[in-house]
N, C-alpha and C positions, 0 to 999 in steps of 0.2 A: 564647595561639600559634593557628593555623588548627588546625578540628579535623582535616583532614587531614595535618597535620603528619608521619605516616609514609608517604606515597605516595613514588611515585619522584620524586628531584628535577626542578623546571622548570627550575633552570641546574644545570650539574655541569663544573668546573673543577677540573682535576687538573695541578699542574706547568706552570700557565701563564708562559713566558716569551716576552720583548720586548727586543731591544736597539737603539738607535740608537749608528751611527757606531763600534759595539764596545764604548758603554756599557749595562748592565743595567738597563732601565725596570723591569721585569718577573722578579722572579728567582724563578720556580718561586711563584706564589701557587696555592693550593686551599680551594676551598670550594664548596657547596652550598645552593640557594635552592630551598626546599619550595614546593611547590602552592600559592598564597592569602597566602603570606608576603611583608612590606614589608620587604625586607635593603638594609641602608644598606653602602656602601663612605665611609668617613671618611679624608680625608687633607688636607693641605695642600695651595694650588696647587701645579704641576707633579710632584706625588709618581706620577703614571701612572693619575690613572682614568680620566681619559676614553680616554687608550689601551686601558687592559682593554676598558672600555666598548664600544669602537669594532672592536675583534677579536673582543668576544662576537657583534657584528651583523654580523660580516660585511663590514666598512669597513676592516679593516687588516690584514693577516695577522700569522698568529704564529710565533715563531721555534722553539717548542717547544712541549710541551704536550700534555694533550684537552681537548674544548670541546665541551661539548652545551647544548642549548638547545631543551627538548622532544622532549629526542631526536634533534634535527639538529646536525649541525656545521655552522657559519657557513663555515667557509672552504671546502666543498666542496658544500653543498646550501642557496646563497644563494634560492633559485627557491620552495625549500619553507619555508625560514625567513621568506620575507614575508608568507607568509600569518599565520603564528601571531605577528608580534611587531609592537610600536607602539611608536614611540620619539619623544622629544623631545631633541635634542639643546644642547648648549650655544652652540652657533654657530644653531641655527634662526634662519630668516630667511623671508618674503614678500614678493613684490614690492609696494612700498608703492601700489600704486592697487588691485592686487584687492583686491575688497569679500569678506567674512567669507561669504556666501552661496555667490560664487563658489568660494574654496577648499573649502570644502567639497563641492558637488556635483564638484569636480573631484577630488580626493583620494579621492573615494566611487568615483567611477568607476574610477580606475586599479585601487582594491582591488576592482573587480568587484562593486560595488554590494552589498557582503556586508550592509550596514544603509544604513539610512535617511538620507541624510542630514539630512533636515527634523527628524526626531527626536533627533538628535546634536546640533543647532542647539538647541532646545525644551530638552535634558534639560541641555544647559552653559549656560543663559541666554545666550545667544547671540542669539536672536529679535529684539532690541532694538536689536543693532546689526550684522542682518544686511547692511542695503545700506552699513557704512560701511568704507572702506577700510581695509586693513593698517596703513598709516601713521599713521591717524589713531585708533588703538586705543590705550587705557590699556594699562598694563602689566599689569593683571590682566586686560583683556578680551584681551589676546595670550596670556596662561598658558591662559586658560581654553579660545580655540581651539584653541593647540597640542596640547594635551591631547586634544580633541575629535579634534584630527585623526590625533591616535596611536591612537584608537581606533576608525578608519575601517573595519577590516577585522576586528573584535572580537579582538583577538591575545589568547591566551595569558599571555603575558608581554610586559610594557610597562619601557624602559627611560628614566630620567629623570637627565639630566644639569646638575646647578645650577640647578634648576627659577625656583626664588625668587630669583637673583643681581639685583641693583638693585630689586627691590620696595619698596613702601614699604608700613612693620607691618601695615596693613591689609589691602595686597594679598597678602602673603608668608602669614598665618592665613586668608585665604580659598582661597589654593592648597594649602594644606596640607588643609583640610576637602574639599577635590575630588581630592587623590590617596588618600584614605582611601575616596571613592566607586568609583576603580577598582578598588581591593581589593573593594568589596559585589558588583562587577560581575564577579568571577569572575577577575581577573587578576591574577595574580604581579607585582610590581612591585621591580624593582633601583632604587634611588636613590643616586645618588654625589652627594655636596656637599662641603665644607671647612665648613659651619655647625652647629657642633653642637647648637643649640639645633633645629632644622630635624630632624636626625638622631634626636637626643631624643625628640622628640615622635612623629614619623611611625613609626621604623623597629621590628620586630618583634625582629629581632636585626642588629647592629653587626659590619664590619669595620674595624680600623683600619689603613689603609695607609701605610708609611713605606719608604723607601729601597728600593722594591718588592718589598716582603715584607711580609705581614699581622702586626702585632705582637700583635695579639688578634683574638679573636672571640666573640660572646655575646650575650646581650639587654642594653641598658641597667646594668640592676640587677645582672647578674654582671658586669658592667667595671668599675663604679663600687663594687663590693661587695669587688673583689679587688685595690683598691688599699689599703684598709686604712687611710687617713689618717687624721687625729685630725678629731674634729670641735669646733668651735667652738659657743660658747655664749656669750651676752650678754645683762646684763640692768641696771637702774639700784638699786641699793642702799647701804645705809650700810656704813661699814666694819664695825660691831660684827656687823651682821645677816650678813656672809660668814664669820666667823670659822671656822674649823675647815673650811671647806666641802672643804680640801684632802683630806681624809680621807673623802670618798664615794666608794666603791668606783667605780672604772674613772676617776676624776679624776685628771689628768697634771700638772695646772697652772694654777692661779688668779692672774689679775692684776688689781689696781685702777689706778685714774684718781684717783680720789676721787668720782666721780658713778657710775661703769658700771663692774659686775666682767665679767671676761673670763675663761673656764673650759677647757681643752683636755682633752677625755675620750675614751673610746673609744665604740664606737657606741650600746651603752646607756646612756652618762653622761646622756645628757637628762633620760631617765625617771628615775633615780636624783635627779638635781640638784632636778627639780622638785619630786618628792617630799621631798625636806628644805626645800626653801625653804617649802614648803606647813605641814611640821610645825613650822617657827616663825615661823608665821602670814605668810608674807610671797609674795604674790603680785605680782610686777611685770606690769605689763601690756605692756611691751615686751621681754618674754622671748623671745626670737631663737635658733634652732639654723640654722647653716650644715654641711650634710655636704660630703664630696666630690665633686664633679661630676663629668659626663664631660669637660668642657674639665680637668679636672683630669689624669684618664686619660688623654687625649689629651697633654697638655703635660710628663706623666713618660715617657709613649712615644718621643715625638719632640721633645720639648725645645722646642717650641715652642705657642703658642698659636693658630697659625693651620695 
């Protein structure tokens, strides 16, 4: 967790409410994001994630609650907010013919030339595509450009919405590395996604949004630990080698298909089962342990894997 986690929140949201045609999309969500933190909002498509993000940036009005971004209310202090916020929205796009250098120079000028666009070009590895039109960039190159554009005003808070949607695995992991660099440069990051692996890899804390409310909020380890689901253990063995394994403390169930044993147990059971196997002179090379995951947490809270 960031060393300055006890400082005043970079983002403070209290009882945020939004309705569309009388239907509650956000039903009183409350959370704080600490300076220097990467905070993730995880939810399926249509859960209200983007609506919340747009309200926090002053792009959409709210129907209730209090919001402060770096001390500013986005509903009434948009000019001040623009000076401290950077963003990449899910619908981000640029004219197909604009070149990378032109986009960086234009956005930097609009932001008041707070940073040298040439330095951003170099820092985000865009020099080699400086003269390339936006329409000819790869998915990974576009995301690097979007991140660079989000930083032209040296923001204190950066909003990222479904940043890696549609990218191939290599480009996704490169983008994850870049998000870590955004934090290293001193920004607080609010990341919105429905990709559980992405959220788990990047975020210090996570909030699960469903039906307009937060079902849970905490570190990935806290959320997974709170599920208290069984641990699955599997390994190859002979029937005589696993006899009596169900008496090991923490083991709930043992099954055998003629080649592999499968054990259900509590959180501590893998260590105890492994120790018992070693005591019996058995060290299976394919000993695997599957613990509850963030995906399991999400499904238990929302009833869906997406």
